[in-house]
VEXVEX-115099 format. One record per residue (C-alpha): residue number from 1; residue in three letters; x, y, z. Coordinates in Angstrom, 3 decimals. Example, Ala and Ser with C-alpha at 12.3 -4.5 7.8 and 13.67 -1.06 7.14 Angstrom:
% VEXVEX-115099
r i=1	aa=ALA	X=12.300	Y=-4.500	Z=7.800
r i=2	aa=SER	X=13.670	Y=-1.060	Z=7.140
END
This chain:
% VEXVEX-115099
r i=1	aa=MET	X=32.699	Y=158.713	Z=-112.981
r i=2	aa=ALA	X=33.683	Y=157.212	Z=-109.623
r i=3	aa=LYS	X=37.340	Y=157.406	Z=-108.684
r i=4	aa=GLY	X=39.262	Y=154.138	Z=-108.728
r i=5	aa=LYS	X=40.671	Y=152.488	Z=-105.620
r i=6	aa=PHE	X=44.355	Y=152.815	Z=-104.801
r i=7	aa=ILE	X=45.556	Y=149.480	Z=-103.411
r i=8	aa=THR	X=49.167	Y=148.785	Z=-102.503
r i=9	aa=PHE	X=51.065	Y=145.587	Z=-101.812
r i=10	aa=GLU	X=53.792	Y=145.755	Z=-99.184
r i=11	aa=GLY	X=56.144	Y=143.332	Z=-97.504
r i=12	aa=PRO	X=59.803	Y=142.518	Z=-96.934
r i=13	aa=ASP	X=62.042	Y=141.327	Z=-99.747
r i=14	aa=GLY	X=61.158	Y=137.738	Z=-100.579
r i=15	aa=SER	X=57.529	Y=138.054	Z=-99.479
r i=16	aa=GLY	X=56.294	Y=137.475	Z=-103.033
r i=17	aa=LYS	X=54.774	Y=140.910	Z=-103.641
r i=18	aa=THR	X=55.418	Y=140.995	Z=-107.378
r i=19	aa=THR	X=54.282	Y=137.431	Z=-108.009
r i=20	aa=VAL	X=51.131	Y=137.840	Z=-105.941
r i=21	aa=SER	X=50.136	Y=141.339	Z=-107.041
r i=22	aa=THR	X=50.566	Y=140.584	Z=-110.746
r i=23	aa=ALA	X=48.589	Y=137.339	Z=-110.431
r i=24	aa=VAL	X=45.781	Y=139.119	Z=-108.580
r i=25	aa=THR	X=45.664	Y=141.901	Z=-111.179
r i=26	aa=LYS	X=45.510	Y=139.462	Z=-114.093
r i=27	aa=ARG	X=42.688	Y=137.485	Z=-112.488
r i=28	aa=LEU	X=40.659	Y=140.611	Z=-111.784
r i=29	aa=GLU	X=41.224	Y=141.871	Z=-115.334
r i=30	aa=SER	X=39.959	Y=138.558	Z=-116.688
r i=31	aa=GLU	X=36.790	Y=139.055	Z=-114.632
r i=32	aa=GLY	X=36.168	Y=142.483	Z=-116.121
r i=33	aa=TYR	X=37.461	Y=144.730	Z=-113.349
r i=34	aa=ALA	X=39.092	Y=148.002	Z=-114.425
r i=35	aa=VAL	X=42.458	Y=147.527	Z=-112.710
r i=36	aa=ARG	X=46.066	Y=148.345	Z=-113.501
r i=37	aa=TYR	X=49.256	Y=146.864	Z=-112.067
r i=38	aa=THR	X=52.251	Y=149.116	Z=-111.495
r i=39	aa=ARG	X=55.378	Y=149.070	Z=-109.357
r i=40	aa=GLU	X=57.799	Y=151.142	Z=-107.307
r i=41	aa=PRO	X=60.402	Y=152.331	Z=-107.596
r i=42	aa=GLY	X=59.583	Y=152.910	Z=-111.244
r i=43	aa=GLY	X=56.308	Y=152.498	Z=-113.039
r i=44	aa=SER	X=56.869	Y=155.279	Z=-115.597
r i=45	aa=VAL	X=59.724	Y=156.314	Z=-117.898
r i=46	aa=ILE	X=61.465	Y=158.840	Z=-115.637
r i=47	aa=ALA	X=60.656	Y=156.897	Z=-112.471
r i=48	aa=GLU	X=62.271	Y=153.776	Z=-113.980
r i=49	aa=GLN	X=65.445	Y=155.719	Z=-114.714
r i=50	aa=ILE	X=65.604	Y=156.751	Z=-111.060
r i=51	aa=ARG	X=64.984	Y=153.110	Z=-110.080
r i=52	aa=ASN	X=68.082	Y=152.068	Z=-112.000
r i=53	aa=ILE	X=70.205	Y=154.497	Z=-109.983
r i=54	aa=ILE	X=68.730	Y=153.370	Z=-106.657
r i=55	aa=LEU	X=69.122	Y=149.635	Z=-107.171
r i=56	aa=ASP	X=72.342	Y=149.434	Z=-109.196
r i=57	aa=PRO	X=74.712	Y=147.168	Z=-107.193
r i=58	aa=ALA	X=77.608	Y=149.357	Z=-108.354
r i=59	aa=ASN	X=76.255	Y=152.323	Z=-106.382
r i=60	aa=THR	X=77.601	Y=151.179	Z=-103.031
r i=61	aa=ALA	X=78.514	Y=154.766	Z=-102.083
r i=62	aa=GLU	X=74.883	Y=155.889	Z=-102.249
r i=63	aa=ASP	X=74.159	Y=157.900	Z=-99.103
r i=64	aa=ALA	X=71.102	Y=156.924	Z=-97.032
r i=65	aa=ARG	X=69.512	Y=160.371	Z=-97.366
r i=66	aa=THR	X=70.217	Y=160.395	Z=-101.083
r i=67	aa=GLU	X=68.521	Y=157.013	Z=-101.322
r i=68	aa=ALA	X=65.459	Y=158.294	Z=-99.469
r i=69	aa=LEU	X=65.241	Y=161.373	Z=-101.686
r i=70	aa=LEU	X=65.592	Y=159.307	Z=-104.856
r i=71	aa=TYR	X=62.766	Y=157.010	Z=-103.769
r i=72	aa=ALA	X=60.578	Y=160.039	Z=-103.076
r i=73	aa=ALA	X=61.450	Y=161.556	Z=-106.455
r i=74	aa=SER	X=60.637	Y=158.326	Z=-108.280
r i=75	aa=ARG	X=57.397	Y=158.065	Z=-106.296
r i=76	aa=ARG	X=56.349	Y=161.589	Z=-107.228
r i=77	aa=GLN	X=56.893	Y=160.993	Z=-110.937
r i=78	aa=HIS	X=55.083	Y=157.653	Z=-110.786
r i=79	aa=LEU	X=52.178	Y=159.264	Z=-108.942
r i=80	aa=VAL	X=51.654	Y=162.040	Z=-111.492
r i=81	aa=ASP	X=52.369	Y=159.880	Z=-114.554
r i=82	aa=VAL	X=50.406	Y=156.754	Z=-113.672
r i=83	aa=VAL	X=48.562	Y=156.533	Z=-110.376
r i=84	aa=LEU	X=46.515	Y=159.730	Z=-110.295
r i=85	aa=PRO	X=45.552	Y=159.770	Z=-114.001
r i=86	aa=ASP	X=44.228	Y=156.200	Z=-113.785
r i=87	aa=LEU	X=42.400	Y=156.748	Z=-110.504
r i=88	aa=TYR	X=40.590	Y=159.752	Z=-111.942
r i=89	aa=LYS	X=39.608	Y=157.680	Z=-114.979
r i=90	aa=GLY	X=37.894	Y=155.217	Z=-112.644
r i=91	aa=ILE	X=40.660	Y=152.617	Z=-112.933
r i=92	aa=SER	X=41.777	Y=150.989	Z=-109.693
r i=93	aa=VAL	X=45.560	Y=150.955	Z=-109.301
r i=94	aa=ILE	X=47.359	Y=148.009	Z=-107.720
r i=95	aa=SER	X=50.878	Y=149.124	Z=-106.855
r i=96	aa=ASP	X=53.755	Y=146.859	Z=-105.877
r i=97	aa=ARG	X=55.097	Y=149.123	Z=-103.063
r i=98	aa=PHE	X=54.398	Y=152.751	Z=-102.168
r i=99	aa=VAL	X=55.256	Y=155.088	Z=-99.302
r i=100	aa=ASP	X=55.145	Y=152.413	Z=-96.570
r i=101	aa=SER	X=58.244	Y=150.853	Z=-98.131
r i=102	aa=SER	X=60.245	Y=154.035	Z=-97.590
r i=103	aa=LEU	X=59.072	Y=154.312	Z=-93.992
r i=104	aa=ALA	X=60.285	Y=150.755	Z=-93.323
r i=105	aa=TYR	X=63.427	Y=150.639	Z=-95.485
r i=106	aa=GLN	X=64.853	Y=154.117	Z=-95.166
r i=107	aa=GLY	X=63.098	Y=155.134	Z=-91.945
r i=108	aa=CYS	X=64.063	Y=152.006	Z=-90.001
r i=109	aa=GLY	X=66.431	Y=149.952	Z=-92.158
r i=110	aa=ARG	X=68.680	Y=152.964	Z=-92.766
r i=111	aa=GLY	X=67.933	Y=154.522	Z=-89.383
r i=112	aa=LEU	X=66.729	Y=157.871	Z=-90.750
r i=113	aa=GLY	X=63.555	Y=157.777	Z=-88.661
r i=114	aa=ILE	X=59.982	Y=157.241	Z=-89.817
r i=115	aa=GLU	X=58.963	Y=160.863	Z=-89.186
r i=116	aa=ALA	X=61.826	Y=162.291	Z=-91.278
r i=117	aa=VAL	X=61.181	Y=159.926	Z=-94.173
r i=118	aa=TYR	X=57.436	Y=160.584	Z=-93.991
r i=119	aa=ALA	X=58.106	Y=164.335	Z=-94.262
r i=120	aa=ILE	X=60.183	Y=163.839	Z=-97.414
r i=121	aa=ASN	X=57.469	Y=161.718	Z=-98.946
r i=122	aa=GLN	X=54.619	Y=163.969	Z=-97.898
r i=123	aa=PHE	X=56.137	Y=166.674	Z=-100.098
r i=124	aa=ALA	X=56.149	Y=164.134	Z=-102.946
r i=125	aa=ILE	X=52.696	Y=162.577	Z=-102.559
r i=126	aa=GLU	X=50.635	Y=165.515	Z=-101.224
r i=127	aa=ASN	X=48.426	Y=163.353	Z=-98.981
r i=128	aa=HIS	X=47.667	Y=160.783	Z=-101.709
r i=129	aa=MET	X=47.788	Y=157.692	Z=-99.488
r i=130	aa=PRO	X=46.480	Y=154.226	Z=-100.441
r i=131	aa=ASP	X=42.878	Y=153.291	Z=-99.749
r i=132	aa=LYS	X=43.997	Y=149.845	Z=-98.589
r i=133	aa=THR	X=47.281	Y=147.992	Z=-98.248
r i=134	aa=ILE	X=47.838	Y=144.239	Z=-98.535
r i=135	aa=PHE	X=50.797	Y=143.385	Z=-96.331
r i=136	aa=LEU	X=52.469	Y=140.060	Z=-97.128
r i=137	aa=ASN	X=53.951	Y=139.020	Z=-93.830
r i=138	aa=VAL	X=57.076	Y=136.872	Z=-93.884
r i=139	aa=PRO	X=60.045	Y=136.791	Z=-91.475
r i=140	aa=ALA	X=63.237	Y=138.391	Z=-92.761
r i=141	aa=GLU	X=65.155	Y=135.106	Z=-92.580
r i=142	aa=LEU	X=62.658	Y=133.292	Z=-94.818
r i=143	aa=GLY	X=62.439	Y=136.192	Z=-97.249
r i=144	aa=ILE	X=66.199	Y=136.353	Z=-97.730
r i=145	aa=ALA	X=66.423	Y=132.561	Z=-98.088
r i=146	aa=ARG	X=63.842	Y=132.719	Z=-100.882
r i=147	aa=ILE	X=65.752	Y=135.500	Z=-102.659
r i=148	aa=GLN	X=69.040	Y=133.621	Z=-102.508
r i=149	aa=LYS	X=67.369	Y=130.471	Z=-103.824
r i=150	aa=ASN	X=65.211	Y=131.942	Z=-106.589
r i=151	aa=ARG	X=67.006	Y=135.001	Z=-107.999
r i=152	aa=THR	X=69.913	Y=134.774	Z=-110.414
r i=153	aa=SER	X=71.014	Y=138.355	Z=-109.700
r i=154	aa=LEU	X=70.647	Y=140.522	Z=-106.602
r i=155	aa=ASP	X=70.089	Y=144.286	Z=-106.573
r i=156	aa=ARG	X=71.774	Y=146.651	Z=-104.113
r i=157	aa=LEU	X=69.148	Y=146.215	Z=-101.380
r i=158	aa=ASP	X=68.921	Y=142.443	Z=-101.816
r i=159	aa=GLN	X=72.627	Y=142.283	Z=-100.978
r i=160	aa=GLU	X=72.250	Y=144.002	Z=-97.618
r i=161	aa=ALA	X=73.045	Y=142.061	Z=-94.435
r i=162	aa=LEU	X=70.350	Y=140.129	Z=-92.600
r i=163	aa=SER	X=70.468	Y=142.723	Z=-89.812
r i=164	aa=PHE	X=69.255	Y=145.355	Z=-92.296
r i=165	aa=HIS	X=66.354	Y=143.187	Z=-93.424
r i=166	aa=LYS	X=65.396	Y=142.455	Z=-89.819
r i=167	aa=ALA	X=65.331	Y=146.200	Z=-89.128
r i=168	aa=VAL	X=63.101	Y=146.649	Z=-92.188
r i=169	aa=TYR	X=60.729	Y=143.952	Z=-90.932
r i=170	aa=ASP	X=60.556	Y=145.621	Z=-87.521
r i=171	aa=GLY	X=59.911	Y=148.910	Z=-89.296
r i=172	aa=TYR	X=57.000	Y=147.409	Z=-91.175
r i=173	aa=GLN	X=55.467	Y=146.285	Z=-87.881
r i=174	aa=LYS	X=55.569	Y=149.902	Z=-86.690
r i=175	aa=VAL	X=53.972	Y=151.079	Z=-89.930
r i=176	aa=ILE	X=51.230	Y=148.463	Z=-89.605
r i=177	aa=ARG	X=50.381	Y=149.785	Z=-86.159
r i=178	aa=MET	X=50.402	Y=153.370	Z=-87.445
r i=179	aa=TYR	X=47.985	Y=152.601	Z=-90.274
r i=180	aa=ALA	X=46.066	Y=149.660	Z=-88.857
r i=181	aa=ASP	X=42.777	Y=150.801	Z=-90.388
r i=182	aa=ARG	X=43.991	Y=150.308	Z=-93.975
r i=183	aa=MET	X=46.181	Y=147.242	Z=-93.471
r i=184	aa=ILE	X=45.135	Y=143.720	Z=-94.458
r i=185	aa=ILE	X=47.699	Y=141.203	Z=-93.208
r i=186	aa=ILE	X=48.263	Y=137.981	Z=-95.131
r i=187	aa=ASP	X=50.585	Y=135.183	Z=-94.002
r i=188	aa=ALA	X=53.023	Y=134.929	Z=-96.916
r i=189	aa=SER	X=55.067	Y=132.087	Z=-95.431
r i=190	aa=ARG	X=52.574	Y=129.624	Z=-96.950
r i=191	aa=ASP	X=52.564	Y=128.233	Z=-100.505
r i=192	aa=VAL	X=52.203	Y=130.868	Z=-103.203
r i=193	aa=ASP	X=48.851	Y=129.658	Z=-104.570
r i=194	aa=THR	X=47.232	Y=129.998	Z=-101.154
r i=195	aa=VAL	X=48.688	Y=133.480	Z=-100.697
r i=196	aa=ILE	X=47.477	Y=134.548	Z=-104.152
r i=197	aa=GLU	X=43.977	Y=133.269	Z=-103.395
r i=198	aa=ASP	X=43.776	Y=135.140	Z=-100.095
r i=199	aa=ALA	X=45.114	Y=138.326	Z=-101.686
r i=200	aa=TYR	X=42.697	Y=138.036	Z=-104.595
r i=201	aa=ARG	X=39.725	Y=137.710	Z=-102.261
r i=202	aa=ALA	X=40.907	Y=140.674	Z=-100.198
r i=203	aa=VAL	X=41.353	Y=142.939	Z=-103.237
r i=204	aa=LYS	X=38.075	Y=141.782	Z=-104.788
r i=205	aa=ASP	X=36.273	Y=142.667	Z=-101.555
r i=206	aa=ILE	X=37.840	Y=146.141	Z=-101.627
r i=207	aa=LEU	X=36.752	Y=146.720	Z=-105.214
r i=208	aa=ASP	X=33.264	Y=145.417	Z=-104.458
r i=209	aa=GLY	X=32.979	Y=147.773	Z=-101.502
r i=210	aa=CYS	X=32.987	Y=145.015	Z=-98.912
r i=211	aa=ARG	X=36.053	Y=146.301	Z=-97.022
END
């Protein structure tokens, strides 16, 4: 049996990752593709418990290195519980975030450095990188405006200052340059239906072996 494809969705807060990735997964499932949607942090029982610690707004004292380690721990559990088992069954996994998020958020947003955060995560993922990544590109200002307009409650990272989110966006640009060969950039500042359509076509091409 052929191994499934590991496809991740990345982008700043407010880029529409969850909306777009779930819509793409559902459409592909309806067309008979063997695909599974999952998310980070979380995606499995233990990983979701770690997610709650990371994102709880009450945990304002959470140290930046602790945060990075918790993300890596959640990622490891998610990888062994969900991602790898499905891939080896021939199911393609569509994940809302993966290691690129930590490189941008903790590496640049928190100022820990991309190399240091990559080292932490390399221990967790053991070279299991995505086959392709759909990056939903939206400026930090627009992303935060969307969050403030559309969400009734904000998690700990949502509540960070705009300067943090700008640093994350800049971090993502560095990550895109580092991994240009697996990145597919989609303009997420447009209406959601257009973004979903472009993302669907990109993922379908990957699964069909066209990318």
